C-alpha positions in Angstrom: -36.2 -5.9 -3.7 -33.0 -3.9 -4.7 -30.8 -6.2 -3.3 -32.3 -9.3 -4.7 -32.2 -8.0 -8.0 -28.8 -6.6 -7.6 -27.6 -10.1 -6.5 -29.9 -11.8 -9.4 -28.5 -9.6 -12.4 -25.0 -10.3 -10.6 -25.0 -13.5 -10.9 -26.1 -13.7 -14.6 -23.2 -15.6 -16.9 -21.6 -13.3 -19.3 -21.9 -13.7 -22.8 -19.1 -14.5 -25.0 -17.8 -12.2 -27.2 -14.5 -10.4 -28.3 -13.1 -8.1 -26.1 -16.3 -7.6 -23.9 -17.0 -5.1 -21.4 -15.3 -6.3 -18.4 -16.9 -7.2 -14.6 -13.9 -6.6 -12.0 -14.7 -7.4 -8.1 -11.6 -6.3 -6.7 -12.8 -4.0 -4.2 -10.8 -0.6 -3.8 -14.0 1.5 -2.9 -12.7 4.9 -1.3 -14.7 6.4 0.9 -14.0 9.8 -0.1 -14.4 9.2 -3.3 -12.0 9.3 -6.7 -10.4 12.5 -5.7 -6.5 12.5 -5.8 -6.6 15.1 -3.6 -8.2 13.6 -0.6 -5.8 10.0 -1.2 -7.0 8.2 -4.2 -4.8 6.8 -6.0 -2.1 6.9 -3.9 -1.8 3.0 -3.5 -2.5 2.8 -7.6 -3.6 3.7 -10.6 -5.7 6.2 -10.4 -7.9 5.7 -13.5 -9.9 8.7 -13.9 -6.3 11.5 -13.8 -2.9 11.5 -15.1 0.1 11.9 -13.1 3.3 13.5 -14.2 5.2 10.4 -14.1 4.6 6.4 -13.7 6.4 3.4 -13.4 5.7 0.2 -15.5 5.7 -3.3 -14.3 9.6 -3.3 -13.3 8.7 -0.1 -11.5 11.1 1.9 -13.6 9.8 5.5 -14.2 8.1 5.8 -17.2 6.6 9.6 -18.6 3.2 10.6 -18.2 2.3 14.0 -18.0 5.2 14.9 -17.6 8.4 15.0 -20.6 11.2 16.1 -18.6 11.8 16.3 -15.1 14.9 18.4 -13.5 16.1 18.8 -10.2 18.4 22.0 -9.5 21.9 21.3 -7.9 20.8 22.4 -4.6 18.0 19.8 -4.7 15.7 22.4 -3.5 13.8 23.4 -7.4 12.0 20.8 -9.7 11.3 21.9 -12.9 8.6 19.5 -14.9 8.0 20.0 -18.5 4.6 19.0 -19.6 3.3 17.0 -22.7 1.7 19.2 -25.2 -2.3 18.7 -26.4 -3.6 17.0 -23.3 -7.0 17.7 -22.4 -9.0 17.0 -19.5 -12.2 14.4 -20.4 -14.3 17.4 -20.2 -12.7 18.8 -23.6 -10.6 21.3 -21.6 -6.7 22.0 -22.0 -4.3 20.2 -19.0 -1.5 23.2 -18.5 0.9 23.9 -15.8 -1.7 25.8 -14.0 -3.9 23.2 -13.4 -0.6 21.1 -11.7 0.2 23.7 -9.7 -3.3 24.1 -8.6 -3.2 20.5 -8.0 -0.2 20.2 -6.1 -1.3 23.7 -3.9 -4.7 22.6 -3.3 -3.5 19.3 -2.0 -0.6 21.1 0.3 -3.2 23.1 2.1 -6.3 20.0 2.5 -6.1 18.3 6.1 -5.7 14.6 5.9 -4.1 14.9 2.4 -0.5 14.0 1.1 2.8 15.6 3.1 3.2 18.2 1.2 5.1 19.8 3.6 8.8 20.6 2.3 6.8 21.7 -0.5 7.2 25.8 -0.4 5.1 26.8 -3.8 4.1 25.6 -7.0 4.3 28.1 -9.9 3.8 28.4 -13.6 6.8 29.2 -15.7 4.4 29.3 -19.2 1.5 27.0 -19.9 3.6 23.5 -20.5 6.3 24.2 -17.5 5.8 24.0 -13.4 8.4 25.0 -11.2 7.9 23.3 -7.3 10.3 24.9 -4.6 11.1 23.3 -1.7 11.6 24.3 2.0 14.0 21.7 2.3 15.8 19.3 0.3 13.5 16.0 0.4 13.6 13.3 -2.3 10.6 11.9 -1.9 8.9 14.7 -2.6 8.8 13.0 -6.2 6.8 10.2 -5.3 3.8 12.6 -5.6 4.8 12.9 -9.3 3.8 9.0 -9.3 1.0 9.4 -7.1 -0.8 12.5 -7.5 -3.4 12.6 -10.1 -4.0 15.9 -11.7 -7.6 17.7 -11.2 -8.4 20.7 -13.6 -8.2 24.2 -11.6 -11.2 25.7 -13.5 -13.8 23.3 -12.0 -12.3 21.7 -9.2 -14.8 21.9 -6.1 -16.8 20.1 -3.6 -17.9 17.0 -4.6 -15.1 16.4 -7.5 -14.8 12.7 -6.0 -18.2 11.5 -7.1 -18.0 13.3 -10.4 -14.2 13.6 -11.0 -13.1 15.1 -14.2 -9.2 14.3 -15.5 -6.9 13.1 -18.0 -6.9 9.4 -17.1 -7.7 6.2 -19.5 -11.3 6.0 -18.1 -14.3 8.5 -17.1 -16.9 7.7 -14.9 -20.7 7.0 -16.1 -22.3 5.7 -13.1 -21.3 5.1 -9.4 -24.0 3.1 -6.9 -21.8 3.4 -3.5 -21.8 0.2 -1.6 -22.6 -1.8 -5.0 -20.9 -0.7 -8.5 -18.4 1.7 -10.6 -19.4 1.9 -14.5 -16.4 4.0 -16.2 -16.2 4.2 -20.1 -12.9 4.8 -21.9 -11.6 8.3 -22.9 -11.2 8.1 -26.3 -9.2 11.4 -25.5 -6.8 10.0 -23.6 -3.2 10.8 -24.1 -1.8 7.3 -23.7 -2.2 3.9 -25.2 -5.8 3.5 -25.3 -6.6 0.1 -22.9 -8.9 -3.1 -25.0 -11.8 -2.4 -22.9 -14.5 0.4 -23.7 -16.6 -0.6 -20.8 -15.5 -1.4 -17.4 -18.0 -2.0 -14.0 -16.7 -2.8 -10.8 -18.5 -4.6 -8.4 -17.9 -4.1 -4.9 -18.8 -7.1 -3.2 -17.8 -8.9 -0.3 -15.1 -12.0 -1.1 -17.9 -14.6 -0.8 -20.3 -13.0 -3.4 -17.1 -12.3 -5.2 -16.2 -15.7 -5.5 -19.7 -16.5 -6.2 -19.7 -14.8 -9.1 -16.8 -16.0 -10.3 -18.2 -19.3 -10.2 -21.2 -18.1 -11.9 -19.0 -16.6 -14.7 -20.6 -13.0 -13.8 -16.9 -12.0 -13.0 -13.7 -11.6 -15.3 -11.7 -11.0 -12.0 -12.0 -11.3 -8.4 -9.5 -10.1 -5.5 -9.6 -12.7 -2.9 -8.3 -13.4 0.7 -5.7 -16.0 1.6 -8.7 -18.1 3.1 -10.3 -17.9 0.0 -7.8 -17.7 -2.7 -7.6 -21.9 -3.7 -11.1 -22.2 -4.7 -10.8 -21.4 -8.5 -13.8 -22.0 -10.7 -14.1 -23.8 -14.0 -12.8 -21.0 -16.6 -10.6 -18.8 -14.1 -6.9 -19.1 -13.6 -5.4 -17.7 -10.4 -2.8 -15.1 -10.8 -0.6 -14.1 -7.9 1.4 -10.7 -7.8 4.2 -10.6 -5.4 3.8 -7.7 -3.1 5.2 -5.2 -0.4 1.6 -5.4 1.4 3.1 -6.4 4.6 1.8 -7.1 8.0 3.9 -6.7 11.3 3.8 -6.0 14.9 4.5 -2.8 16.1 6.5 -2.4 19.4 5.8 0.5 21.5 8.9 1.9 22.9 6.9 3.3 26.4 5.6 -0.4 26.9 7.5 -2.4 29.6 7.1 -5.5 27.7 7.9 -4.2 24.1 10.0 -1.6 24.8 13.0 -4.6 26.0 15.4 -4.9 23.0 15.6 -8.5 24.0 11.8 -9.5 23.9 11.8 -8.2 19.9 14.8 -9.8 19.1 13.5 -13.4 20.6 10.3 -12.8 18.7 12.4 -12.0 15.5 14.5 -14.7 16.1 11.9 -17.9 17.6 8.8 -16.3 15.0 8.9 -19.0 12.2 7.6 -17.5 9.0 7.2 -19.7 7.3 4.9 -21.3 9.5 2.7 -18.0 10.0 2.6 -18.0 6.4 1.8 -21.5 5.9 -1.0 -21.7 8.4 -2.5 -18.3 8.7 -2.3 -17.9 5.0 -3.0 -21.1 3.7 0.8 -20.5 1.8 0.0 -17.4 0.2 2.4 -15.4 1.1 6.3 -14.9 1.8 8.1 -14.2 4.7 8.8 -10.5 5.9 11.7 -9.4 7.7 11.4 -5.4 7.3 8.8 -2.9 5.3 10.4 -2.8 1.9 11.6 -6.1 1.3 12.5 -6.8 -2.1 12.7 -3.3 -3.4 16.4 -1.2 -3.7 16.0 0.8 -0.2 15.1 -2.5 2.0 18.1 -3.9 4.4 20.0 -6.4 2.7 20.9 -8.2 5.8 17.5 -8.0 7.5 17.0 -12.0 6.9 17.3 -14.0 9.7 16.8 -17.8 10.2 14.0 -19.1 12.4 16.4 -20.2 15.6 14.2 -20.9 18.8 17.5 -21.7 20.8 19.2 -18.2 19.8 15.7 -16.6 21.3 15.8 -18.0 24.3 19.2 -17.2 25.1 19.1 -13.6 24.3 15.8 -14.0 26.8 17.9 -15.9 29.2 20.5 -13.4 28.6 18.4 -10.5 29.9 17.4 -12.5 32.6 14.1 -12.8 31.6 13.4 -16.0 33.8 10.6 -18.5 32.7 8.0 -18.5 35.6 5.7 -21.7 36.5 3.6 -21.4 34.2 6.5 -21.1 31.1 5.6 -17.4 30.8 9.1 -15.4 31.8 9.4 -12.9 33.8 12.0 -9.9 34.9 11.5 -7.7 38.2 8.1 -9.0 38.7 7.2 -8.1 35.2 5.8 -10.6 33.3 6.8 -11.2 29.1 2.9 -10.6 28.5 1.3 -8.2 26.5 -1.8 -7.4 24.3 -1.6 -7.9 20.3 -4.5 -5.6 18.6 -5.8 -6.7 15.3 -9.0 -5.3 13.8 -11.9 -7.5 14.1 -13.3 -7.2 10.8 -10.0 -8.8 9.0 -9.8 -12.5 9.3 -6.5 -12.9 8.1 -4.5 -9.8 10.5 -6.7 -12.1 13.3 -5.1 -15.6 12.0 -1.7 -13.6 11.9 -1.9 -12.5 15.6 -3.7 -16.2 17.0 -0.4 -17.9 15.1 2.1 -15.7 16.3 0.4 -16.4 19.8 0.6 -19.6 19.6 4.9 -19.4 18.8 5.3 -17.2 21.3 4.4 -19.5 23.8 7.3 -21.7 23.7 9.9 -18.7 23.9 8.0 -18.0 27.1 6.5 -14.9 25.7 2.5 -14.7 26.4 0.5 -12.9 23.2 -3.4 -12.2 24.2 -4.9 -11.8 20.5 -7.6 -8.6 21.0 -9.9 -7.9 18.3 -11.1 -4.4 18.3 -12.5 -1.7 15.9 -10.1 0.6 14.2 -11.8 3.6 16.6 -10.4 1.9 18.9 -7.4 0.4 18.0 -6.5 4.1 17.1 -6.9 4.9 21.0 -4.4 2.5 22.3 -2.1 2.0 19.2 0.7 4.3 20.6 0.7 2.3 23.8 0.2 -1.3 22.8 1.2 -3.4 19.8 -0.9 -3.7 17.0 -0.9 -6.2 14.1 -0.4 -3.3 11.4 -0.4 -3.1 7.2 1.6 -1.2 5.4 3.5 -1.1 1.5 4.6 1.0 -0.3 6.9 1.8 -3.5 8.4 5.1 -2.0 11.5 4.7 0.7 9.0 7.4 2.4 7.4 4.6 3.7 10.6 4.1 6.3 10.3 7.5 6.9 7.2 7.3 8.2 7.7 4.1 10.4 11.1 4.5 11.8 11.6 8.8 11.7 11.3 10.2 15.5 10.1 13.4 13.7 7.2 11.5 13.2 6.8 9.9 16.3 3.1 9.6 17.7 1.8 11.4 14.3 -1.5 9.1 13.5 -0.6 5.9 11.7 3.1 7.1 10.8 5.8 6.1 13.5 3.0 4.4 16.1 5.7 2.7 18.2 7.3 6.5 18.8 10.6 4.6 17.7 13.7 7.2 17.9 17.1 6.3 16.9 19.6 9.1 15.9 21.5 7.2 14.0 18.6 6.3 11.3 17.9 10.1 11.6 20.8 11.1 10.5 20.6 8.9 7.3 17.5 9.2 6.5 18.5 13.0 6.2 21.3 12.1 4.1 19.0 10.0 1.9 16.4 13.0 1.7 19.3 15.3 0.4 20.3 12.5 -2.3 20.1 13.6 -5.7 17.5 11.3 -7.3 15.2 8.7 -5.8 17.2 6.4 -7.2 20.8 7.5 -5.8 18.9 7.5 -2.6 17.9 3.6 -2.4 21.3 2.4 -1.0 21.1 5.8 1.8 17.9 4.6 3.0 19.1 0.7 2.9 21.9 1.9 5.5 19.5 2.8 8.0 17.8 -0.8 8.6 21.5 -2.2 10.3 20.3 0.1 12.9 16.4 -0.4 13.4 16.0 -3.9 11.3 16.9 -7.7 12.9 20.5 -6.4 13.2 20.0 -3.6 15.0 17.2 -2.3 17.1 14.5 -5.4 16.0 11.8 -2.0 16.3 9.6 -4.2 14.8 8.2 -7.9 14.2 7.4 -7.9 10.7 5.7 -11.2 9.5 4.7 -11.4 5.7 4.0 -10.1 2.9 0.7 -11.1 1.4 0.4 -12.4 -2.3 -2.3 -10.5 -3.9 -4.1 -13.2 -5.2 -6.7 -12.9 -8.3 -9.0 -15.1 -10.1 -8.5 -14.2 -14.0 -11.2 -15.3 -16.5 -9.3 -17.9 -18.6 -9.6 -15.7 -21.9 -8.4 -11.9 -20.6 -4.5 -11.7 -20.3 -3.3 -9.3 -17.2 0.3 -9.3 -18.4 3.2 -8.6 -16.1 2.3 -7.5 -12.6 4.1 -4.9 -10.2 5.8 -5.8 -6.9 2.3 -4.5 -5.7 2.1 -2.0 -2.4 -0.8 -2.1 0.2 -3.8 -3.6 -1.0 -6.1 -0.1 -0.9 -7.0 0.8 -4.5 -6.6 -1.1 -7.3 -3.3 -1.6 -8.1 -3.4 -4.5 -10.5 -5.2 -1.9 -12.8 -1.5 -0.2 -13.3 -1.3 -2.6 -16.5 -4.4 -1.9 -17.7 -3.2 -0.4 -20.9 -1.3 -4.7 -21.6 -4.7 -6.1 -20.5 -6.0 -8.7 -23.9 -9.3 -10.5 -24.2 -7.5 -13.9 -26.1 -10.9 -15.9 -27.2 -13.7 -15.1 -30.1 
């Protein structure tokens, strides 16, 4: 009965008014609650908490809690000056002690963000905090954009279900699996959003679309398979992303360990076809994990060339067999391609890739499984993975030999000393901006002009159906789809109808 009542309320048309309380069905419910120390906000706006820095729609650095940030000449000490007069939503002042506490606690929390480069966080005075590193590590600065600050005095187990922060909204109620209601924080130090209250509905895509069709929501995020079904009174807002999907190619697997196989797939898979068929056109070809960002490889893009792909395989002595599948020394050019069975987009990508690989003489068998099952085989078998971040650390996590086989990081066990050397130089750079072209150098070795370490397929479009009266402004190049990346511009959203 409760579910029936909830759906009835969901499908009730929203009243027309100026600047209404918004209702959004954009997914993103976190398993561990709204705790930055447990990962909340890593892929988008933490909403309840403030960060030291933020990125605007053009991904340019802007101050948030920090008004000044300096890195020492030896690249080992960050000194951060905080803005004055900031308070948490419970009225207590936010000071350097809270910042140091947040980073120290995150460093000691299992499965939290990687703060291994931080030796310690210490307060200089109430408005100044110092981070001492144990080695030059420029991507440590990425935590300034993603790690929301929590109160030292009241942080405790269970914080993620009743967060206290200094962000633009406070939590009113959370019915897990159903909805979250938040209210504007009148004491917020930044530009206050126009909308007093927002309800986030945790519906599936079909239910979210039905709610939009009934006029019961103001925004819904949809996968490619539903993105063309735009109801009257709505428009599609498409955000460019680095939310990529690609095929890992484990170095210990007898077929995927061969560079000729990897190169042939990168040359022979028509990414335009893959995006068109698997994503209904709601995506773009991907050639690396950071397309369009300053640290992407400038020469990664390769045209589809099936003749060149077959020539590579011929040269490497992969000969067509009676069934059309190539063999070499008794080994068939065949492998399983794992994808999460609950994800129709990855299933479609796997199946279309398999169809396109067969004319090359490569047999790919798409295999749906649970993530638990995939985790048990992902270091030995290819997987349709998804990544995408605003940080060059994403490259390090995928291609650094030091992280080979560490959980989700570098699942292919890729190793190249030249890549490791370039990464070391990038991490020792004087700023994130100065590190970008150094990171980009590494693509000549791991990318399509070098080892062809992965077969990247597509960058997904993030498609939002938005009420015609809601103006959301310019969207960022959005990261991987966890969290609510669209809300990064929330302070710019406007209601345009009376």
